MIDREN-682173 format. One record per residue: residue in one letter; z, y, x of N, C-alpha, C in turn. Coordinates in nm, 4 decimals. Layout:
BEGIN
+------+----------+----------+----------+----------+----------+----------+----------+----------+----------+
: code :       nZ :       nY :       nX :      caZ :      caY :      caX :       cZ :       cY :       cX :
+------+----------+----------+----------+----------+----------+----------+----------+----------+----------+
:    a :        Z :        Y :        X :        Z :        Y :        X :        Z :        Y :        X :
...
+------+----------+----------+----------+----------+----------+----------+----------+----------+----------+
***
This chain:
BEGIN
+------+----------+----------+----------+----------+----------+----------+----------+----------+----------+
: code :       nZ :       nY :       nX :      caZ :      caY :      caX :       cZ :       cY :       cX :
+------+----------+----------+----------+----------+----------+----------+----------+----------+----------+
:    m :  11.7276 :   7.4428 :   3.9951 :  11.7703 :   7.5964 :   3.9968 :  11.9018 :   7.6398 :   4.0777 :
:    a :  11.8840 :   7.7351 :   4.1756 :  11.9645 :   7.7793 :   4.2809 :  12.0896 :   7.8344 :   4.1739 :
:    e :  12.2261 :   7.8204 :   4.2424 :  12.3250 :   7.8916 :   4.1808 :  12.3431 :   8.0326 :   4.2444 :
:    k :  12.4068 :   8.1028 :   4.1776 :  12.4148 :   8.2280 :   4.2398 :  12.5760 :   8.2551 :   4.2781 :
:    h :  12.5857 :   8.3137 :   4.3833 :  12.7559 :   8.3393 :   4.4263 :  12.8099 :   8.4794 :   4.3576 :
:    m :  12.9070 :   8.4552 :   4.2851 :  12.9604 :   8.5778 :   4.2225 :  13.0228 :   8.6762 :   4.3082 :
:    a :  13.0503 :   8.6200 :   4.4414 :  13.1277 :   8.6968 :   4.5459 :  13.0587 :   8.7995 :   4.6200 :
:    d :  13.1161 :   8.8964 :   4.6614 :  13.0178 :   9.0054 :   4.7185 :  12.9807 :   8.9375 :   4.8647 :
:    p :  12.8634 :   8.9790 :   4.8917 :  12.8046 :   8.9237 :   5.0464 :  12.8880 :   8.9396 :   5.1350 :
:    a :  12.9326 :   9.0689 :   5.1440 :  13.0357 :   9.1224 :   5.2410 :  13.1651 :   9.0167 :   5.2584 :
:    e :  13.2188 :   8.9844 :   5.1409 :  13.3402 :   8.8890 :   5.1399 :  13.3067 :   8.7646 :   5.1918 :
:    i :  13.1829 :   8.7227 :   5.1612 :  13.1532 :   8.5819 :   5.2004 :  13.1244 :   8.5702 :   5.3660 :
:    m :  13.0683 :   8.6792 :   5.4113 :  13.0640 :   8.6803 :   5.5556 :  13.1924 :   8.7142 :   5.6279 :
:    r :  13.2783 :   8.7695 :   5.5677 :  13.4182 :   8.8044 :   5.6054 :  13.4986 :   8.6676 :   5.6056 :
:    a :  13.4700 :   8.5768 :   5.5393 :  13.5382 :   8.4592 :   5.5047 :  13.5127 :   8.3614 :   5.6088 :
:    t :  13.3792 :   8.3721 :   5.6631 :  13.3520 :   8.2664 :   5.7624 :  13.3693 :   8.2983 :   5.9131 :
:    g :  13.3303 :   8.1941 :   5.9905 :  13.3737 :   8.2415 :   6.1327 :  13.5069 :   8.2189 :   6.1794 :
:    h :  13.5186 :   8.2343 :   6.3391 :  13.6525 :   8.2423 :   6.3964 :  13.6899 :   8.3614 :   6.4734 :
:    p :  13.7460 :   8.4457 :   6.4184 :  13.7705 :   8.5873 :   6.4803 :  13.8447 :   8.5512 :   6.6192 :
:    e :  13.9286 :   8.4694 :   6.6393 :  13.9920 :   8.4557 :   6.7553 :  13.8950 :   8.3860 :   6.8662 :
:    l :  13.8252 :   8.2997 :   6.8125 :  13.7187 :   8.2584 :   6.9155 :  13.6262 :   8.3715 :   6.9595 :
:    e :  13.5580 :   8.4434 :   6.8575 :  13.4878 :   8.5491 :   6.9017 :  13.5535 :   8.6430 :   6.9573 :
:    y :  13.6535 :   8.6985 :   6.9579 :  13.7419 :   8.7855 :   7.0471 :  13.7547 :   8.7322 :   7.1786 :
:    a :  13.7583 :   8.6071 :   7.2023 :  13.7837 :   8.5646 :   7.3366 :  13.6562 :   8.5404 :   7.4064 :
:    a :  13.5617 :   8.4874 :   7.3177 :  13.4359 :   8.5036 :   7.3803 :  13.3877 :   8.6345 :   7.4323 :
:    g :  13.3952 :   8.7254 :   7.3544 :  13.3628 :   8.8759 :   7.3837 :  13.4171 :   8.9181 :   7.5305 :
:    w :  13.5513 :   8.8900 :   7.5217 :  13.6207 :   8.9363 :   7.6452 :  13.5880 :   8.8330 :   7.7710 :
:    t :  13.5529 :   8.7221 :   7.7414 :  13.5141 :   8.6298 :   7.8729 :  13.3691 :   8.6811 :   7.9219 :
:    i :  13.2841 :   8.7190 :   7.8182 :  13.1535 :   8.7695 :   7.8391 :  13.1744 :   8.9058 :   7.9217 :
:    a :  13.2452 :   8.9893 :   7.8643 :  13.2696 :   9.1257 :   7.9484 :  13.3214 :   9.1119 :   8.0846 :
:    g :  13.4046 :   9.0252 :   8.0965 :  13.4653 :   9.0143 :   8.2229 :  13.3722 :   8.9225 :   8.3249 :
:    l :  13.2997 :   8.8542 :   8.2740 :  13.1873 :   8.7801 :   8.3822 :  13.0841 :   8.8946 :   8.4097 :
:    v :  13.0603 :   8.9617 :   8.3209 :  12.9457 :   9.0663 :   8.3436 :  12.9929 :   9.1648 :   8.4341 :
:    t :  13.1216 :   9.2068 :   8.4443 :  13.1999 :   9.2913 :   8.5161 :  13.2069 :   9.2431 :   8.6642 :
:    i :  13.2369 :   9.1261 :   8.6658 :  13.2350 :   9.0537 :   8.8167 :  13.1209 :   9.0294 :   8.8471 :
:    g :  13.0203 :   8.9994 :   8.7918 :  12.8953 :   8.9936 :   8.8284 :  12.8359 :   9.1322 :   8.8832 :
:    t :  12.8508 :   9.2592 :   8.8148 :  12.8148 :   9.3686 :   8.8632 :  12.8838 :   9.3966 :   9.0170 :
:    i :  13.0029 :   9.3618 :   9.0067 :  13.0771 :   9.4035 :   9.1372 :  13.0197 :   9.3167 :   9.2444 :
:    v :  13.0109 :   9.1982 :   9.2157 :  12.9423 :   9.1015 :   9.3240 :  12.8105 :   9.1541 :   9.3726 :
:    a :  12.7196 :   9.1692 :   9.2553 :  12.5997 :   9.2335 :   9.2910 :  12.5960 :   9.3811 :   9.3784 :
:    a :  12.6903 :   9.4460 :   9.3486 :  12.6964 :   9.5596 :   9.4329 :  12.7520 :   9.5436 :   9.5690 :
:    w :  12.8162 :   9.4701 :   9.5634 :  12.8824 :   9.4323 :   9.7040 :  12.7636 :   9.3479 :   9.8101 :
:    v :  12.6978 :   9.2501 :   9.7539 :  12.5906 :   9.1709 :   9.8167 :  12.4630 :   9.2751 :   9.8418 :
:    f :  12.4071 :   9.3607 :   9.7427 :  12.3216 :   9.4257 :   9.7861 :  12.3758 :   9.5882 :   9.8483 :
:    a :  12.5047 :   9.5890 :   9.8679 :  12.5610 :   9.7117 :   9.9480 :  12.5171 :   9.8497 :   9.8461 :
:    i :  12.5154 :   9.8460 :   9.7392 :  12.4600 :   9.9762 :   9.6560 :  12.5789 :  10.0474 :   9.6701 :
+------+----------+----------+----------+----------+----------+----------+----------+----------+----------+
***
């Protein structure tokens, strides 16, 4: 029989993960997309 967690599901989700890593990854992706957009505009002379 499966055990039930007594904690609130939102609390379980908040306790997992690495916020610093997610923050850095988000900024890295945003920066790469920005650079890619600038390079594409330059190469295709948009």
